[in-house]
C-alpha positions in Angstrom: 32.2 114.3 -7.5 32.9 112.1 -4.5 35.1 113.3 -1.6 36.0 109.9 -0.3 39.1 109.6 1.8 41.4 106.6 1.2 40.9 103.8 3.6 43.7 103.5 6.1 44.6 100.2 7.8 46.5 99.2 10.9 48.6 96.1 10.2 50.2 93.5 12.4 52.4 90.5 11.7 52.2 87.6 14.1 54.5 84.6 14.3 52.8 81.5 15.6 54.8 78.5 16.9 54.8 75.1 15.3 53.2 73.4 18.2 49.8 75.1 17.6 47.3 72.8 15.9 45.3 73.9 12.9 42.1 74.2 15.1 44.0 76.4 17.6 45.2 78.7 14.9 41.6 78.9 13.5 40.2 79.8 16.9 42.8 82.4 17.5 42.2 84.1 14.2 38.4 83.8 14.6 38.6 85.5 18.0 40.8 88.3 16.6 38.3 88.9 13.8 35.2 88.8 15.9 36.4 90.8 18.9 39.2 93.0 17.5 37.9 93.7 14.0 40.9 92.2 12.3 40.9 90.5 8.9 43.3 88.0 7.6 45.6 89.4 4.8 48.1 86.6 4.5 49.1 83.4 6.2 52.4 81.7 5.4 53.4 78.3 6.8 57.1 77.2 6.8 58.6 73.8 6.6 59.4 73.8 10.3 55.7 74.3 11.1 55.8 77.9 12.2 53.4 80.3 10.7 53.5 84.0 9.9 50.1 85.7 9.9 49.4 89.2 8.6 46.2 90.8 9.8 44.7 94.3 9.3 41.8 96.4 10.4 40.5 99.7 9.3 41.5 102.9 11.1 38.3 104.9 11.6 39.0 108.7 11.8 36.3 110.9 13.3 35.7 114.2 11.5 34.6 117.1 13.6 31.1 118.4 12.9 30.8 122.1 12.6 
């Protein structure tokens, strides 16, 4: 029998302006992933060029040791 606790995530939604290039968006998301531990959940691009980006990262809970 396993006593795993369900994984909890912290989520953020970020709106990116239309004037950001594809490379700029890639760099921004890569930096968030490398240095903040975020992973891309969803990216939605609208006709006007704006983007909504959903990212998440695991919440690590420390259990006391007794």
